[in-house]
All heavy atoms as an XYZ file, in Angstrom:
768
protein
N       0.848     -1.153      0.006
C       0.046     -0.001      0.007
C       0.882      1.240     -0.019
O       1.835      1.320      0.736
C      -0.874      0.001      1.215
C      -1.983      1.044      1.110
S      -3.239      0.938      2.432
C      -3.228     -0.668      3.122
N       0.588      2.191     -0.853
C       1.428      3.413     -0.960
C       1.060      4.382      0.197
O       0.015      4.286      0.786
C       1.136      4.142     -2.277
O      -0.265      4.475     -2.396
C       1.574      3.253     -3.457
N       2.023      5.186      0.419
C       1.850      6.271      1.527
C       1.688      7.582      0.741
O       2.472      7.906     -0.103
C       3.133      6.307      2.383
C       3.216      7.380      3.413
C       2.197      7.099      4.505
C       4.589      7.482      3.998
N       0.701      8.330      1.219
C       0.417      9.616      0.684
C       0.735     10.658      1.738
O       0.299     10.481      2.888
C      -1.092      9.788      0.190
C      -1.391     11.264     -0.223
C      -1.393      8.841     -0.906
N       1.448     11.704      1.324
C       1.824     12.779      2.263
C       1.291     14.080      1.729
O       1.453     14.330      0.552
C       3.385     12.876      2.427
C       4.016     11.544      2.877
C       3.757     14.022      3.269
C       3.646     11.129      4.245
N       0.705     14.852      2.639
C       0.343     16.215      2.345
C       1.110     17.072      3.346
O       0.918     16.877      4.544
C      -1.213     16.463      2.447
C      -1.959     15.956      1.354
O      -1.659     16.166      0.175
N      -3.007     15.155      1.576
N       2.009     17.860      2.793
C       2.832     18.745      3.628
C       2.449     20.174      3.360
O       2.502     20.633      2.216
C       4.302     18.522      3.339
N       1.997     20.838      4.419
C       1.566     22.276      4.284
C       2.616     23.142      4.887
O       3.014     22.960      5.983
C       0.209     22.455      5.021
C      -0.967     21.781      4.397
N      -1.784     22.355      3.523
C      -1.373     20.421      4.425
C      -2.681     21.472      3.093
N      -2.422     20.282      3.608
N       3.061     24.027      4.112
C       4.084     25.071      4.464
C       3.521     26.452      4.377
O       3.077     26.804      3.279
C       5.312     24.873      3.583
C       5.873     23.455      3.559
C       6.400     25.888      3.930
C       5.609     22.658      2.405
N       3.534     27.208      5.396
C       3.139     28.569      5.410
C       4.402     29.440      5.554
O       5.109     29.407      6.638
C       2.155     28.843      6.524
C       0.869     28.182      6.349
N      -0.226     28.747      5.813
C       0.464     26.919      6.629
C      -1.269     27.918      5.779
N      -0.834     26.701      6.279
N       4.659     30.159      4.579
C       5.897     31.131      4.586
C       5.534     32.379      5.348
O       4.416     32.866      5.308
C       6.311     31.384      3.138
N       6.560     32.864      5.985
C       6.516     34.245      6.450
C       6.380     35.199      5.258
O       7.129     34.979      4.270
C       7.811     34.608      7.285
C       7.811     36.096      7.670
C       7.814     33.708      8.514
N       5.426     36.055      5.251
C       5.145     36.854      3.993
C       6.311     37.525      3.359
O       6.495     37.456      2.157
C       4.083     37.923      4.313
N       7.171     38.113      4.190
C       8.329     38.783      3.627
C       9.397     37.807      3.127
O      10.349     38.240      2.412
C       9.012     39.680      4.735
C       8.141     40.676      5.338
C       7.161     40.088      6.423
O       7.590     39.172      7.168
O       6.059     40.588      6.522
N       9.293     36.571      3.382
C      10.293     35.487      2.988
C       9.678     34.566      1.996
O      10.296     33.535      1.664
C      10.733     34.763      4.222
C      11.242     35.634      5.333
C      12.668     35.998      5.059
C      13.207     36.712      6.273
N      14.664     36.867      6.164
N       8.463     34.819      1.476
C       7.803     33.931      0.524
C       8.705     33.539     -0.694
O       8.776     32.407     -1.128
C       6.527     34.553      0.073
C       5.752     33.616     -0.999
C       4.403     34.153     -1.409
N       4.543     35.490     -2.077
C       3.878     36.589     -1.684
N       3.036     36.542     -0.733
N       4.145     37.706     -2.328
N       9.392     34.555     -1.292
C      10.186     34.288     -2.499
C      11.257     33.338     -2.158
O      11.547     32.380     -2.968
C      10.747     35.596     -3.072
C       9.661     36.421     -3.661
O       8.561     35.974     -4.042
O       9.929     37.653     -3.911
N      11.925     33.484     -1.043
C      12.980     32.519     -0.580
C      12.361     31.124     -0.396
O      12.934     30.137     -0.931
C      13.608     32.977      0.718
C      14.501     31.946      1.456
C      15.737     31.674      0.649
C      14.780     32.402      2.866
N      11.285     30.988      0.204
C      10.696     29.708      0.510
C      10.244     29.034     -0.795
O      10.564     27.855     -0.977
C       9.404     29.848      1.462
C       8.674     28.567      1.577
C       9.818     30.294      2.853
N       9.593     29.730     -1.655
C       9.184     29.046     -2.941
C      10.432     28.691     -3.771
O      10.388     27.593     -4.392
C       8.175     29.899     -3.760
C       7.601     28.982     -4.860
C       8.772     31.101     -4.361
C       6.360     29.601     -5.469
N      11.446     29.493     -3.762
C      12.656     29.135     -4.527
C      13.310     27.807     -3.939
O      13.650     26.948     -4.702
C      13.654     30.270     -4.541
N      13.312     27.764     -2.691
C      13.920     26.563     -1.999
C      13.051     25.384     -2.142
O      13.521     24.224     -2.355
C      14.222     26.859     -0.530
C      15.358     27.834     -0.347
C      16.719     27.434     -0.864
O      17.004     26.201     -0.853
O      17.442     28.294     -1.320
N      11.708     25.534     -2.144
C      10.816     24.423     -2.393
C      10.942     23.842     -3.768
O      11.000     22.685     -3.968
C       9.355     24.889     -2.119
C       8.968     25.177     -0.668
C       7.538     25.736     -0.650
C       9.044     23.870      0.178
N      11.120     24.788     -4.741
C      11.306     24.267     -6.121
C      12.603     23.548     -6.321
O      12.643     22.677     -7.191
C      11.181     25.466     -7.049
C       9.733     25.860     -7.418
O       8.995     25.003     -7.909
N       9.327     27.029     -7.081
N      13.640     23.868     -5.557
C      14.861     23.191     -5.658
C      14.729     21.639     -5.265
O      15.569     20.904     -5.568
C      15.919     23.828     -4.822
C      16.487     25.154     -5.357
C      17.516     25.806     -4.407
C      17.096     24.957     -6.764
N      13.734     21.368     -4.442
C      13.529     19.972     -3.902
C      12.847     19.037     -4.981
O      12.996     17.844     -4.848
C      12.599     19.990     -2.730
C      13.095     20.627     -1.430
C      12.117     20.770     -0.409
C      14.332     19.841     -0.886
N      12.191     19.674     -5.999
C      11.363     18.916     -6.889
C      12.161     17.835     -7.686
O      11.882     16.679     -7.559
C      10.657     19.809     -7.838
C       9.588     20.711     -7.275
C       9.009     21.662     -8.291
C       8.402     19.897     -6.650
N      13.119     18.211     -8.510
C      13.794     17.232     -9.327
C      14.570     16.116     -8.510
O      14.375     14.936     -8.832
C      14.681     17.943    -10.339
N      15.340     16.562     -7.521
C      16.058     15.494     -6.766
C      15.171     14.529     -6.055
O      15.388     13.316     -6.031
C      16.897     16.325     -5.776
C      16.953     17.749     -6.215
C      15.715     17.919     -7.130
N      14.066     15.090     -5.505
C      13.116     14.159     -4.794
C      12.423     13.183     -5.733
O      12.249     12.079     -5.413
C      12.096     15.019     -3.993
O      12.825     15.820     -3.035
C      11.118     14.129     -3.264
N      12.041     13.726     -6.851
C      11.368     12.888     -7.886
C      12.243     11.712     -8.324
O      11.755     10.694     -8.744
C      10.860     13.655     -9.024
C       9.715     14.596     -8.675
C       9.342     15.493     -9.775
N       8.173     16.236     -9.405
C       7.859     17.414     -9.973
N       8.604     17.905    -10.996
N       6.837     18.121     -9.653
N      13.587     11.927     -8.161
C      14.495     10.859     -8.649
C      14.889      9.928     -7.453
O      15.560      8.931     -7.690
C      15.793     11.545     -9.127
N      14.345     10.169     -6.248
C      14.664      9.339     -5.122
C      13.966      7.994     -5.196
O      12.908      7.881     -5.789
C      14.293     10.034     -3.798
C      15.168     11.120     -3.347
C      14.737     11.793     -2.071
O      14.250     11.068     -1.152
O      14.867     13.012     -1.917
N      14.630      6.986     -4.641
C      14.065      5.690     -4.604
C      12.724      5.686     -3.850
O      12.633      6.267     -2.716
C      15.032      4.708     -3.906
C      14.518      3.303     -3.848
C      15.507      2.389     -3.116
C      14.934      0.993     -3.112
N      15.864      0.065     -2.380
N      11.712      5.123     -4.388
C      10.413      5.056     -3.775
C       9.446      6.175     -3.983
O       8.280      6.110     -3.652
N       9.907      7.246     -4.625
C       9.072      8.395     -4.916
C       8.163      8.075     -6.118
O       8.680      7.912     -7.268
C       9.874      9.663     -5.130
S       8.832     11.083     -5.442
N       6.864      8.078     -6.013
C       5.950      7.889     -7.063
C       5.545      9.206     -7.649
O       5.497      9.371     -8.869
C       4.730      7.062     -6.590
C       5.143      5.686     -6.086
C       3.691      6.961     -7.665
C       4.111      4.938     -5.349
N       5.208     10.148     -6.807
C       4.904     11.490     -7.284
C       5.225     12.542     -6.206
O       5.259     12.232     -5.028
C       3.464     11.602     -7.720
O       2.597     11.526     -6.580
N       5.568     13.688     -6.610
C       5.978     14.793     -5.705
C       5.605     16.155     -6.305
O       6.245     16.558     -7.277
C       7.511     14.672     -5.481
C       8.039     15.510     -4.404
C       7.815     15.130     -3.021
C       8.815     16.609     -4.598
C       8.417     15.857     -1.994
C       9.362     17.338     -3.555
C       9.172     16.933     -2.245
O       9.724     17.603     -1.198
N       4.474     16.677     -5.954
C       3.899     17.871     -6.651
C       3.790     19.035     -5.636
O       3.327     18.849     -4.530
C       2.526     17.504     -7.205
C       2.659     16.349     -8.155
C       1.964     18.762     -7.947
C       1.273     15.772     -8.596
N       4.215     20.165     -6.076
C       4.147     21.405     -5.235
C       3.008     22.255     -5.753
O       2.903     22.591     -6.924
C       5.456     22.196     -5.333
C       5.502     23.489     -4.595
C       5.314     23.240     -3.047
C       6.852     24.181     -4.822
N       2.152     22.670     -4.829
C       1.043     23.573     -5.081
C       1.161     24.861     -4.298
O       1.714     24.861     -3.200
C      -0.281     22.921     -4.715
C      -0.663     21.657     -5.514
C      -0.284     20.425     -5.042
C      -1.251     21.756     -6.716
C      -0.611     19.244     -5.746
C      -1.540     20.583     -7.453
C      -1.212     19.341     -6.932
O      -1.496     18.250     -7.686
N       0.567     25.927     -4.804
C       0.453     27.197     -4.124
C      -0.985     27.640     -4.030
O      -1.724     27.521     -5.006
C       1.263     28.285     -4.766
C       1.327     29.593     -4.034
C       2.240     30.647     -4.727
O       2.560     30.497     -5.885
N       2.707     31.592     -3.919
N      -1.470     27.952     -2.789
C      -2.810     28.348     -2.578
C      -3.231     29.551     -3.393
O      -2.486     30.535     -3.439
C      -3.005     28.660     -1.085
C      -4.407     28.766     -0.600
O      -5.231     29.474     -1.267
O      -4.742     28.170      0.450
N      -4.361     29.527     -4.040
C      -4.840     30.603     -4.916
C      -5.272     31.833     -4.040
O      -5.243     32.964     -4.597
C      -6.001     30.185     -5.773
C      -5.551     29.249     -6.859
O      -4.412     29.288     -7.280
N      -6.518     28.390     -7.275
N      -5.717     31.652     -2.818
C      -6.153     32.686     -1.997
C      -5.126     33.241     -0.975
O      -5.235     34.302     -0.558
C      -7.411     32.279     -1.241
C      -8.592     31.887     -2.125
C      -9.842     31.443     -1.339
C      -9.029     33.063     -3.028
N      -4.175     32.350     -0.650
C      -3.139     32.694      0.261
C      -1.793     32.364     -0.329
O      -1.329     31.229     -0.274
C      -3.295     31.987      1.578
C      -2.193     32.265      2.597
O      -1.296     33.029      2.324
O      -2.279     31.777      3.724
N      -1.088     33.350     -0.987
C       0.122     33.063     -1.712
C       1.262     32.587     -0.795
O       2.308     32.154     -1.273
C       0.456     34.390     -2.419
C      -0.218     35.381     -1.587
C      -1.515     34.753     -1.088
N       1.085     32.710      0.519
C       2.151     32.233      1.434
C       1.947     30.799      1.896
O       2.794     30.267      2.627
C       2.120     33.138      2.668
C       2.421     34.539      2.349
O       3.307     34.883      1.617
N       1.611     35.488      2.975
N       0.890     30.145      1.348
C       0.584     28.757      1.666
C       0.915     27.894      0.510
O       0.469     27.987     -0.566
C      -0.858     28.632      2.035
C      -1.300     27.275      2.388
N      -2.636     26.877      2.284
C      -0.651     26.148      2.736
C      -2.779     25.635      2.706
N      -1.564     25.131      2.943
N       1.814     26.847      0.852
C       2.230     25.817     -0.191
C       1.895     24.524      0.340
O       1.808     24.303      1.576
C       3.773     26.024     -0.417
C       4.193     27.334     -0.879
C       4.611     28.310      0.039
C       4.122     27.630     -2.178
C       4.942     29.560     -0.346
C       4.531     28.945     -2.661
C       4.903     29.858     -1.701
N       1.790     23.582     -0.609
C       1.413     22.197     -0.181
C       2.188     21.247     -1.188
O       2.090     21.398     -2.395
C      -0.036     21.905     -0.257
C      -0.351     20.490      0.203
S      -2.093     20.009     -0.044
C      -2.048     19.598     -1.824
N       2.881     20.303     -0.544
C       3.422     19.203     -1.326
C       2.420     18.046     -1.197
O       1.983     17.751     -0.169
C       4.787     18.688     -0.708
C       5.971     19.411     -1.299
C       6.709     20.119     -0.460
C       6.258     19.300     -2.613
C       7.865     20.823     -0.954
C       7.383     19.992     -3.139
C       8.139     20.739     -2.296
N       2.031     17.515     -2.311
C       1.287     16.197     -2.376
C       2.310     15.189     -2.851
O       2.788     15.299     -3.978
C       0.074     16.294     -3.241
C      -0.794     15.013     -3.183
C      -2.084     15.145     -3.932
O      -2.517     16.215     -4.229
N      -2.704     14.070     -4.179
N       2.532     14.162     -1.973
C       3.561     13.207     -2.326
C       2.954     11.805     -2.284
O       2.046     11.533     -1.433
C       4.686     13.295     -1.258
C       5.201     14.634     -0.978
C       6.160     14.760      0.215
O       6.861     13.722      0.466
O       6.202     15.832      0.794
N       3.494     10.901     -3.028
C       3.135      9.493     -2.981
C       4.444      8.721     -2.984
O       5.289      8.928     -3.816
C       2.290      9.131     -4.148
C       1.534      7.860     -3.959
C       0.515      7.591     -5.069
O       0.303      8.500     -5.954
O      -0.057      6.514     -5.097
N       4.580      7.793     -1.990
C       5.774      6.980     -1.791
C       5.356      5.471     -1.741
O       4.312      5.127     -1.313
C       6.387      7.380     -0.416
C       6.968      8.796     -0.536
C       6.261      9.929     -0.256
C       8.256      9.179     -0.920
N       7.072     11.080     -0.485
C       8.315     10.550     -0.838
C       9.411      8.496     -1.284
C       9.502     11.270     -1.178
C      10.586      9.204     -1.642
C      10.586     10.582     -1.564
N       6.360      4.696     -2.199
C       6.121      3.280     -2.151
C       5.991      2.694     -0.735
O       5.313      1.664     -0.580
C       7.284      2.586     -2.917
C       7.282      2.758     -4.363
C       8.479      2.153     -5.092
O       9.184      1.363     -4.432
O       8.698      2.478     -6.230
N       6.685      3.288      0.201
C       6.559      2.830      1.599
C       6.896      3.971      2.558
O       7.591      4.944      2.175
C       7.520      1.673      1.853
O       8.904      2.115      1.834
N       6.533      3.791      3.754
C       6.870      4.790      4.765
C       8.402      4.796      5.026
O       8.958      5.889      5.237
C       6.114      4.465      6.133
C       6.363      5.541      7.157
C       5.483      5.371      8.447
N       5.418      6.593      9.224
C       6.411      6.975     10.009
N       7.495      6.204     10.197
N       6.305      8.087     10.702
N       9.015      3.669      4.965
C      10.462      3.582      5.171
C      11.208      4.424      4.117
O      12.099      5.237      4.460
C      10.924      2.141      5.136
C      12.388      1.993      5.233
C      12.893      0.516      5.151
O      13.071      0.070      4.041
O      12.970     -0.076      6.284
N      10.803      4.321      2.910
C      11.433      5.125      1.858
C      11.162      6.637      1.965
O      12.030      7.493      1.691
C      11.034      4.646      0.428
C      11.563      3.263      0.096
C      10.964      2.737     -1.173
C      13.131      3.259      0.018
N       9.940      6.977      2.438
C       9.585      8.355      2.726
C      10.531      8.894      3.894
O      11.015      9.996      3.828
C       8.210      8.554      3.037
C       7.796      9.927      3.509
C       7.903     11.117      2.802
C       7.355     10.305      4.848
N       7.515     12.115      3.590
C       7.135     11.689      4.824
C       7.154      9.588      5.967
C       6.812     12.388      5.914
C       6.670     10.269      7.078
C       6.509     11.664      7.050
N      10.684      8.077      4.889
C      11.520      8.411      6.025
C      13.005      8.662      5.569
O      13.662      9.598      6.061
C      11.456      7.364      7.122
C      10.234      7.410      7.946
C      10.080      8.706      8.736
O      10.920      9.049      9.512
N       9.020      9.355      8.520
N      13.509      7.849      4.636
C      14.811      8.097      4.066
C      14.879      9.533      3.433
O      15.843     10.204      3.653
C      15.138      7.020      3.001
C      15.362      5.688      3.619
O      15.517      5.536      4.811
O      15.399      4.687      2.802
N      13.807      9.832      2.696
C      13.738     11.197      2.143
C      13.758     12.338      3.251
O      14.478     13.242      3.051
C      12.417     11.307      1.285
C      11.985     12.678      0.965
N      12.651     13.464      0.126
C      10.910     13.416      1.456
C      12.015     14.648      0.058
N      11.030     14.685      0.850
N      12.995     12.040      4.264
C      12.906     13.050      5.295
C      14.167     13.289      6.070
O      14.449     14.379      6.518
C      11.771     12.671      6.349
C      10.404     12.708      5.815
S       9.910     14.341      5.194
C       9.725     15.201      6.727
N      15.039     12.280      6.092
C      16.336     12.417      6.752
C      17.473     12.736      5.822
O      18.612     12.853      6.226
C      16.631     11.060      7.464
C      15.600     10.624      8.553
C      15.391     11.738      9.568
O      16.261     12.361     10.065
N      14.093     11.933      9.861
N      17.125     12.838      4.503
C      18.136     13.055      3.521
C      18.710     14.455      3.448
O      18.231     15.393      4.120
N      19.769     14.599      2.692
C      20.469     15.919      2.620
C      19.614     17.002      2.012
O      19.805     18.237      2.370
C      21.704     15.623      1.764
C      21.346     14.421      1.021
C      20.386     13.613      1.849
N      18.660     16.715      1.073
C      17.879     17.729      0.452
C      16.987     18.485      1.484
O      16.970     19.737      1.487
N      16.326     17.703      2.362
C      15.461     18.391      3.309
C      16.282     19.073      4.424
O      15.887     19.995      4.983
C      14.460     17.398      3.874
C      13.288     17.158      3.020
C      12.279     16.228      3.682
C      12.584     18.389      2.559
N      17.440     18.466      4.721
C      18.314     19.143      5.755
C      18.782     20.476      5.204
O      18.731     21.493      5.952
C      19.546     18.224      6.050
C      19.201     16.903      6.653
C      18.343     17.002      7.888
O      18.611     17.801      8.812
N      17.284     16.134      8.032
N      19.144     20.553      3.939
C      19.582     21.834      3.373
C      18.439     22.787      3.291
O      18.568     23.936      3.637
C      20.098     21.539      1.896
C      20.531     22.792      1.178
C      20.731     22.531     -0.271
N      20.949     23.814     -0.987
C      20.031     24.673     -1.302
N      18.759     24.503     -0.953
N      20.276     25.768     -1.957
N      17.233     22.257      2.947
C      16.067     23.132      2.867
C      15.734     23.791      4.294
O      15.505     24.969      4.341
C      14.813     22.364      2.390
C      13.561     23.214      2.312
C      13.204     24.016      1.319
C      12.628     23.370      3.333
N      12.041     24.726      1.554
C      11.668     24.281      2.847
C      12.372     22.767      4.510
C      10.524     24.634      3.570
C      11.194     23.095      5.236
C      10.327     24.047      4.738
N      15.835     22.958      5.318
C      15.554     23.444      6.682
C      16.606     24.486      7.040
O      16.178     25.567      7.634
C      15.658     22.267      7.690
O      14.600     21.408      7.427
N      17.783     24.318      6.661
C      18.858     25.353      7.039
C      18.635     26.603      6.234
O      18.661     27.673      6.793
C      20.185     24.842      6.753
C      20.649     23.676      7.594
C      21.896     22.947      7.103
O      22.527     23.433      6.119
O      22.258     21.884      7.779
N      18.361     26.521      4.985
C      18.136     27.681      4.153
C      16.865     28.487      4.458
O      16.829     29.744      4.251
C      18.062     27.274      2.645
C      19.401     26.785      2.103
C      20.371     27.875      1.954
C      21.596     27.403      1.173
N      22.515     28.463      0.883
N      15.839     27.839      4.970
C      14.571     28.478      5.222
C      14.345     28.732      6.718
O      13.239     29.109      7.156
C      13.430     27.703      4.655
O      13.322     26.363      5.255
C      13.520     27.644      3.116
N      15.401     28.529      7.556
C      15.196     28.869      8.960
C      14.733     30.309      9.225
O      15.271     31.220      8.604
C      16.549     28.595      9.628
N      13.643     30.396      9.946
C      13.067     31.725     10.212
C      12.157     32.267      9.100
O      11.534     33.257      9.273
N      12.050     31.477      7.979
C      11.179     31.900      6.904
C       9.838     31.128      6.823
O       9.030     31.501      6.053
C      11.913     31.764      5.526
N       9.722     30.081      7.612
C       8.554     29.265      7.625
C       7.744     29.550      8.913
O       8.313     29.292      9.951
C       8.854     27.773      7.480
C       7.596     26.904      7.577
C       9.524     27.506      6.100
N       6.526     30.003      8.759
C       5.728     30.279      9.933
C       5.074     29.022     10.515
O       4.879     28.869     11.716
C       4.616     31.298      9.588
N       4.734     28.057      9.587
C       4.038     26.846     10.018
C       4.319     25.753      9.034
O       4.350     25.943      7.841
C       2.566     27.039     10.095
C       1.730     25.912     10.684
C       0.269     26.271     10.747
O      -0.134     27.455     10.662
O      -0.520     25.303     10.942
N       4.528     24.542      9.580
C       4.768     23.335      8.788
C       3.948     22.182      9.320
O       4.109     21.843     10.456
C       6.272     23.044      8.755
C       6.665     21.831      7.870
C       6.955     22.073      6.562
C       6.671     20.522      8.335
C       7.249     20.968      5.672
C       7.034     19.452      7.562
C       7.337     19.712      6.208
N       3.012     21.631      8.551
C       2.180     20.566      9.075
C       2.212     19.395      8.029
O       2.090     19.603      6.862
C       0.742     21.013      9.160
O       0.732     22.222      9.993
C      -0.100     19.986      9.832
N       2.455     18.188      8.589
C       2.488     17.056      7.785
C       1.313     16.106      8.047
O       0.900     15.905      9.216
C       3.788     16.124      8.079
C       5.007     16.526      7.482
C       6.124     15.670      7.995
C       4.982     16.355      5.951
N       0.683     15.538      6.940
C      -0.374     14.527      7.113
C       0.085     13.286      6.383
O       0.366     13.343      5.189
C      -1.687     14.978      6.536
C      -2.130     16.233      7.147
C      -1.837     17.560      6.667
C      -3.021     16.140      8.310
C      -2.346     18.719      7.283
C      -3.498     17.263      8.915
C      -3.144     18.551      8.348
O      -3.593     19.692      8.971
N       0.240     12.173      7.101
C       0.605     10.818      6.596
C      -0.681     10.124      6.389
O      -1.481      9.873      7.297
C       1.381     10.060      7.580
C       2.859     10.341      7.586
C       3.575      9.341      8.506
O       3.611      8.123      8.213
O       4.116      9.876      9.500
N      -0.939      9.628      5.163
C      -2.180      8.975      4.856
C      -2.065      7.691      3.981
O      -1.089      7.620      3.284
C      -3.160      9.985      4.165
C      -3.237     11.295      4.888
S      -4.362     12.458      4.259
C      -5.840     12.023      5.108
N      -3.014      6.828      4.193
C      -3.129      5.664      3.268
C      -4.509      5.568      2.811
O      -5.459      6.137      3.404
C      -2.679      4.339      3.988
O      -3.378      4.190      5.129
C      -1.189      4.336      4.297
N      -4.726      4.798      1.758
C      -6.068      4.711      1.143
C      -6.995      4.061      2.126
O      -6.749      3.068      2.796
C      -5.977      3.882     -0.096
C      -7.269      3.882     -0.931
C      -7.194      3.257     -2.243
O      -6.073      3.096     -2.744
O      -8.188      2.824     -2.807
N      -8.177      4.676      2.270
C      -9.215      4.164      3.211
C     -10.036      3.027      2.504
O     -10.182      3.006      1.269
C     -10.169      5.202      3.622
N     -10.418      2.094      3.292
C     -11.291      1.024      2.757
C     -10.692     -0.260      2.530
O      -9.687     -0.703      2.642
């Protein structure tokens, strides 16, 4: 069963350009990671400071490898103080 992740990122308004630039840098390398089925970045139409990754992974273990990897570590360092809120939802198909 695949793992679906919805990650909501709310940028500090004055730092939005930095946050979106750094989020976009995650796209290609993450899509090439083992276990990544899809990795899509969205921006809220009503709140330009709100971003969401919709991710699909082959397993929780492979997603955890991604979460501990150098790409997200770099992102965290580069966006320190620029993210107002970060919320993750781990989901699997119901039924």
